[in-house]
LUMGU-882521 format. One record per residue: residue in three letters; chain; x, y, z of N, C-alpha, C in turn. Coordinates in nm, 4 decimals. Layout:
BEGIN
ALA; A; X; Y; Z; X; Y; Z; X; Y; Z
...
This chain:
BEGIN
UNK; A; -0.5819; -0.0233; 0.8035; -0.5126; 0.0725; 0.7216; -0.4561; 0.1802; 0.8127
UNK; A; -0.3421; 0.2334; 0.7770; -0.2742; 0.3262; 0.8652; -0.2353; 0.4540; 0.7970
UNK; A; -0.2417; 0.5576; 0.8703; -0.1797; 0.6828; 0.8344; -0.1168; 0.7352; 0.9624
UNK; A; 0.0144; 0.7531; 0.9572; 0.0833; 0.7896; 1.0801; 0.1029; 0.9389; 1.0973
UNK; A; 0.0431; 1.0181; 1.0153; 0.0550; 1.1620; 1.0344; -0.0752; 1.2265; 0.9907
UNK; A; -0.1290; 1.3125; 1.0744; -0.2541; 1.3794; 1.0443; -0.2488; 1.4595; 0.9153
UNK; A; -0.3651; 1.4859; 0.8601; -0.3841; 1.5688; 0.7419; -0.3228; 1.5092; 0.6169
UNK; A; -0.3158; 1.3806; 0.6049; -0.2532; 1.3174; 0.4906; -0.3513; 1.2962; 0.3765
UNK; A; -0.3054; 1.3256; 0.2578; -0.3829; 1.2979; 0.1373; -0.4046; 1.1473; 0.1248
UNK; A; -0.3083; 1.0699; 0.1662; -0.3192; 0.9246; 0.1585; -0.4374; 0.8749; 0.2405
UNK; A; -0.4538; 0.9244; 0.3607; -0.5646; 0.8822; 0.4459; -0.6980; 0.9157; 0.3812
UNK; A; -0.7100; 1.0349; 0.3254; -0.8342; 1.0744; 0.2577; -0.8618; 0.9844; 0.1381
UNK; A; -0.7594; 0.9513; 0.0627; -0.7749; 0.8640; -0.0532; -0.8178; 0.7238; -0.0110
UNK; A; -0.7583; 0.6723; 0.0950; -0.7957; 0.5398; 0.1430; -0.9413; 0.5352; 0.1888
UNK; A; -0.9838; 0.6354; 0.2620; -1.1228; 0.6400; 0.3076; -1.2173; 0.6488; 0.1891
UNK; A; -1.1843; 0.7317; 0.0903; -1.2693; 0.7433; -0.0290; -1.2798; 0.6112; -0.1043
UNK; A; -1.1782; 0.5276; -0.0928; -1.1814; 0.3977; -0.1609; -1.2529; 0.2914; -0.0782
UNK; A; -1.3002; 0.3289; 0.0421; -1.3755; 0.2362; 0.1256; -1.2963; 0.1693; 0.2359
UNK; A; -1.1718; 0.2049; 0.2502; -1.0870; 0.1427; 0.3526; -1.1152; 0.2033; 0.4900
UNK; A; -1.0921; 0.1235; 0.5931; -1.0894; 0.1741; 0.7296; -0.9496; 0.2254; 0.7565
UNK; A; -0.9383; 0.3371; 0.8255; -0.8093; 0.4015; 0.8475; -0.7887; 0.4284; 0.9959
UNK; A; -0.6725; 0.3924; 1.0456; -0.6314; 0.4301; 1.1797; -0.5300; 0.5423; 1.1645
UNK; A; -0.5668; 0.6591; 1.2111; -0.4747; 0.7719; 1.2157; -0.4010; 0.7572; 1.3478
UNK; A; -0.2717; 0.7373; 1.3414; -0.1935; 0.7140; 1.4627; -0.0825; 0.8171; 1.4692
UNK; A; -0.0742; 0.8857; 1.5814; 0.0227; 0.9941; 1.5935; 0.0491; 1.0206; 1.7408
UNK; A; 0.1590; 1.0859; 1.7692; 0.1890; 1.1290; 1.9052; 0.1170; 1.2604; 1.9365
UNK; A; 0.0741; 1.3306; 1.8331; 0.0026; 1.4572; 1.8470; -0.1469; 1.4283; 1.8548
UNK; A; -0.1973; 1.4127; 1.9759; -0.3356; 1.3691; 1.9962; -0.4387; 1.4629; 1.9340
UNK; A; -0.4218; 1.5904; 1.9525; -0.5214; 1.6859; 1.9009; -0.5262; 1.6814; 1.7482
UNK; A; -0.4101; 1.6858; 1.6841; -0.4059; 1.6816; 1.5380; -0.4586; 1.5494; 1.4841
UNK; A; -0.4184; 1.4396; 1.5476; -0.4638; 1.3084; 1.5023; -0.6130; 1.2898; 1.5181
UNK; A; -0.6662; 1.3322; 1.6318; -0.8109; 1.3216; 1.6555; -0.8889; 1.4061; 1.5557
UNK; A; -0.8399; 1.5246; 1.5288; -0.9046; 1.6141; 1.4335; -0.9060; 1.5528; 1.2934
UNK; A; -0.7938; 1.4956; 1.2530; -0.7854; 1.4334; 1.1213; -0.8814; 1.3158; 1.1113
UNK; A; -0.8841; 1.2309; 1.2126; -0.9758; 1.1162; 1.2107; -1.1201; 1.1630; 1.2032
UNK; A; -1.1533; 1.2681; 1.2766; -1.2899; 1.3211; 1.2731; -1.3246; 1.3730; 1.1340
UNK; A; -1.2306; 1.4404; 1.0688; -1.2523; 1.4896; 0.9320; -1.2765; 1.3744; 0.8348
UNK; A; -1.2120; 1.2622; 0.8590; -1.2239; 1.1473; 0.7692; -1.3575; 1.0750; 0.7828
UNK; A; -1.4231; 1.0910; 0.8950; -1.5548; 1.0315; 0.9132; -1.5523; 0.8978; 0.9841
UNK; A; -1.6617; 0.8254; 0.9693; -1.6829; 0.7031; 1.0465; -1.5902; 0.5877; 1.0077
UNK; A; -1.5217; 0.5978; 0.8964; -1.4293; 0.4922; 0.8542; -1.2899; 0.5131; 0.9113
UNK; A; -1.2757; 0.6086; 1.0026; -1.1436; 0.6379; 1.0592; -1.1530; 0.6506; 1.2100
UNK; A; -1.0454; 0.6104; 1.2754; -1.0309; 0.6275; 1.4196; -0.8908; 0.6802; 1.4468
UNK; A; -0.8765; 0.7436; 1.5617; -0.7447; 0.7909; 1.6037; -0.6942; 0.7041; 1.7170
UNK; A; -0.5664; 0.6735; 1.7131; -0.4985; 0.6054; 1.8231; -0.3654; 0.6750; 1.8487
UNK; A; -0.3362; 0.6985; 1.9760; -0.2082; 0.7586; 2.0140; -0.0969; 0.6580; 1.9844
UNK; A; 0.0119; 0.7068; 1.9231; 0.1246; 0.6189; 1.8930; 0.2544; 0.6973; 1.8971
UNK; A; 0.3447; 0.6529; 1.9836; 0.4835; 0.6979; 1.9803; 0.5567; 0.5919; 1.8990
UNK; A; 0.5991; 0.6254; 1.7780; 0.6553; 0.5258; 1.6866; 0.7848; 0.4642; 1.7365
UNK; A; 0.8448; 0.5228; 1.8397; 0.9694; 0.4668; 1.8929; 0.9437; 0.3578; 1.9969
UNK; A; 0.8177; 0.3281; 2.0244; 0.7807; 0.2322; 2.1286; 0.7179; 0.1079; 2.0662
UNK; A; 0.7911; -0.0026; 2.0681; 0.7432; -0.1267; 2.0060; 0.6114; -0.1751; 2.0658
UNK; A; 0.5946; -0.1598; 2.1959; 0.4689; -0.2030; 2.2583; 0.3497; -0.1219; 2.2080
UNK; A; 0.3711; 0.0079; 2.1834; 0.2627; 0.0887; 2.1288; 0.2300; 0.0461; 1.9859
UNK; A; 0.3299; 0.0118; 1.9077; 0.3047; -0.0406; 1.7732; 0.2183; -0.1666; 1.7817
UNK; A; 0.2557; -0.2560; 1.8702; 0.1811; -0.3815; 1.8859; 0.0355; -0.3525; 1.9230
UNK; A; 0.0163; -0.2634; 2.0198; -0.1191; -0.2288; 2.0644; -0.2013; -0.1673; 1.9517
UNK; A; -0.1434; -0.0726; 1.8790; -0.2173; -0.0038; 1.7726; -0.2486; -0.0991; 1.6575
UNK; A; -0.1547; -0.1829; 1.6202; -0.1821; -0.2796; 1.5130; -0.2886; -0.3807; 1.5552
UNK; A; -0.2819; -0.4285; 1.6781; -0.3856; -0.5200; 1.7278; -0.5220; -0.4526; 1.7265
UNK; A; -0.5260; -0.3275; 1.7697; -0.6510; -0.2535; 1.7714; -0.7029; -0.2294; 1.6296
UNK; A; -0.6144; -0.2005; 1.5365; -0.6549; -0.1794; 1.3972; -0.7225; -0.3041; 1.3418
UNK; A; -0.6641; -0.4201; 1.3693; -0.7237; -0.5453; 1.3210; -0.8567; -0.5742; 1.3903
UNK; A; -0.8657; -0.5451; 1.5171; -0.9915; -0.5670; 1.5886; -1.1010; -0.4738; 1.5368
UNK; A; -1.0642; -0.3539; 1.4962; -1.1609; -0.2547; 1.4505; -1.1997; -0.2742; 1.3044
UNK; A; -1.1016; -0.2994; 1.2178; -1.1268; -0.3008; 1.0735; -1.0987; -0.4332; 1.0040
UNK; A; -1.0491; -0.5320; 1.0769; -1.0152; -0.6590; 1.0135; -0.8677; -0.6652; 0.9798
UNK; A; -0.8283; -0.7683; 0.9062; -0.6855; -0.7900; 0.8776; -0.6187; -0.6690; 0.8118
UNK; A; -0.4979; -0.6411; 0.8552; -0.4193; -0.5312; 0.8010; -0.3850; -0.5602; 0.6557
UNK; A; -0.4073; -0.4617; 0.5688; -0.3756; -0.4778; 0.4274; -0.2682; -0.3794; 0.3815
UNK; A; -0.2570; -0.2650; 0.4491; -0.1651; -0.1588; 0.4076; -0.1079; -0.0913; 0.5319
UNK; A; 0.0184; -0.0547; 0.5251; 0.0794; 0.0295; 0.6275; 0.1373; 0.1515; 0.5573
UNK; A; 0.0877; 0.2682; 0.5918; 0.1477; 0.3939; 0.5459; 0.2292; 0.4434; 0.6641
UNK; A; 0.3568; 0.4202; 0.6569; 0.4470; 0.4424; 0.7700; 0.5250; 0.5708; 0.7439
UNK; A; 0.4609; 0.6855; 0.7705; 0.5215; 0.8112; 0.7291; 0.5513; 0.9084; 0.8433
UNK; A; 0.5755; 0.8570; 0.9606; 0.6138; 0.9448; 1.0711; 0.7541; 0.9987; 1.0473
UNK; A; 0.7759; 1.1204; 1.0848; 0.9091; 1.1773; 1.0727; 0.9135; 1.3157; 1.1341
UNK; A; 1.0314; 1.3544; 1.1775; 1.0507; 1.4877; 1.2349; 1.1747; 1.5504; 1.1734
UNK; A; 1.1812; 1.6824; 1.1845; 1.2980; 1.7586; 1.1398; 1.3531; 1.8370; 1.2568
UNK; A; 1.4819; 1.8548; 1.2574; 1.5470; 1.9435; 1.3521; 1.6450; 2.0264; 1.2712
UNK; A; 1.6146; 2.1542; 1.2572; 1.6935; 2.2394; 1.1690; 1.8197; 2.2952; 1.2333
UNK; A; 1.8544; 2.2485; 1.3503; 1.9770; 2.2942; 1.4139; 2.0988; 2.2422; 1.3385
UNK; A; 2.2049; 2.3185; 1.3428; 2.3293; 2.2748; 1.2814; 2.4025; 2.1767; 1.3715
UNK; A; 2.4977; 2.1085; 1.3165; 2.5712; 2.0076; 1.3920; 2.6401; 2.0693; 1.5131
UNK; A; 2.6782; 2.1953; 1.5047; 2.7462; 2.2592; 1.6168; 2.6510; 2.2992; 1.7297
UNK; A; 2.5213; 2.3149; 1.6972; 2.4270; 2.3583; 1.8005; 2.3335; 2.2475; 1.8473
UNK; A; 2.3220; 2.1430; 1.7710; 2.2320; 2.0340; 1.8091; 2.3007; 1.9432; 1.9111
UNK; A; 2.2264; 1.9028; 2.0125; 2.2843; 1.8146; 2.1128; 2.2792; 1.6699; 2.0636
UNK; A; 2.3648; 1.5858; 2.1178; 2.3572; 1.4445; 2.0830; 2.2190; 1.3856; 2.1130
UNK; A; 2.1539; 1.4298; 2.2199; 2.0207; 1.3793; 2.2536; 1.9185; 1.4172; 2.1467
UNK; A; 1.9263; 1.5415; 2.0963; 1.8357; 1.5832; 1.9896; 1.8589; 1.4999; 1.8639
UNK; A; 1.9846; 1.4785; 1.8291; 2.0182; 1.3984; 1.7112; 1.9668; 1.2557; 1.7258
UNK; A; 1.9858; 1.1964; 1.8433; 1.9372; 1.0602; 1.8666; 1.7846; 1.0531; 1.8584
UNK; A; 1.7163; 1.1569; 1.9056; 1.5703; 1.1588; 1.8982; 1.5234; 1.1582; 1.7520
UNK; A; 1.5874; 1.2380; 1.6677; 1.5530; 1.2394; 1.5256; 1.5753; 1.1007; 1.4659
UNK; A; 1.6873; 1.0390; 1.4966; 1.7146; 0.9036; 1.4464; 1.6126; 0.8034; 1.4991
UNK; A; 1.5782; 0.8140; 1.6263; 1.4804; 0.7213; 1.6845; 1.3458; 0.7293; 1.6141
UNK; A; 1.2985; 0.8505; 1.5885; 1.1688; 0.8665; 1.5214; 1.1788; 0.8273; 1.3749
UNK; A; 1.2744; 0.8840; 1.3034; 1.2800; 0.8682; 1.1583; 1.3319; 0.7323; 1.1122
UNK; A; 1.4196; 0.6715; 1.1867; 1.4759; 0.5428; 1.1448; 1.4205; 0.4270; 1.2274
UNK; A; 1.4415; 0.4319; 1.3575; 1.3948; 0.3210; 1.4415; 1.2428; 0.3118; 1.4393
UNK; A; 1.1737; 0.4250; 1.4426; 1.0278; 0.4239; 1.4397; 0.9741; 0.3627; 1.3122
UNK; A; 1.0324; 0.4014; 1.1994; 0.9904; 0.3442; 1.0715; 1.0188; 0.1940; 1.0676
UNK; A; 1.1341; 0.1542; 1.1177; 1.1684; 0.0127; 1.1179; 1.0736; -0.0662; 1.2082
UNK; A; 1.0460; -0.0152; 1.3276; 0.9572; -0.0862; 1.4200; 0.8189; -0.1077; 1.3589
UNK; A; 0.7639; -0.0039; 1.2956; 0.6325; -0.0182; 1.2329; 0.6338; -0.1193; 1.1206
UNK; A; 0.7349; -0.1136; 1.0365; 0.7460; -0.2090; 0.9257; 0.7646; -0.3502; 0.9789
UNK; A; 0.8470; -0.3638; 1.0796; 0.8720; -0.4949; 1.1397; 0.7429; -0.5546; 1.1958
UNK; A; 0.6695; -0.4764; 1.2763; 0.5449; -0.5274; 1.3365; 0.4415; -0.5584; 1.2293
UNK; A; 0.4292; -0.4717; 1.1295; 0.3289; -0.4951; 1.0236; 0.3662; -0.6169; 0.9393
UNK; A; 0.4943; -0.6382; 0.9152; 0.5365; -0.7538; 0.8352; 0.4960; -0.8855; 0.8991
UNK; A; 0.4808; -0.8844; 1.0298; 0.4404; -1.0070; 1.1001; 0.2947; -1.0417; 1.0751
UNK; A; 0.2131; -0.9436; 1.0335; 0.0695; -0.9699; 1.0147; 0.0200; -0.9472; 0.8726
UNK; A; 0.0976; -0.8779; 0.7892; 0.0540; -0.8555; 0.6516; 0.0602; -0.9864; 0.5724
UNK; A; -0.0344; -1.0062; 0.4793; -0.0294; -1.1263; 0.3972; 0.0960; -1.1255; 0.3089
UNK; A; 0.1467; -1.2428; 0.2828; 0.2703; -1.2552; 0.2023; 0.2437; -1.2257; 0.0559
């Protein structure tokens, strides 16, 4: 089971229902803290959602730790409040990479292992 952002109500609900949860985030301190709050049914794993190899590693680890993947909560996302005139193309691409490519990569990798 996955929660890609710390402090999620979804992660707490999943743990209360008896699920194992992998809190995966690029923010190590926040992710570790959230997993610790969730208790023994949760672990933290570092994940940059824009990196397909990290997705593969985290999903493999989730299955090794908790068994077959049943749910993916793929909710990573960032905001950049700069206007189009002040935001650089690199900043814009980073937002797209996290919010679009990152979401797609996670869904793609999970679809390969989720039951039909």
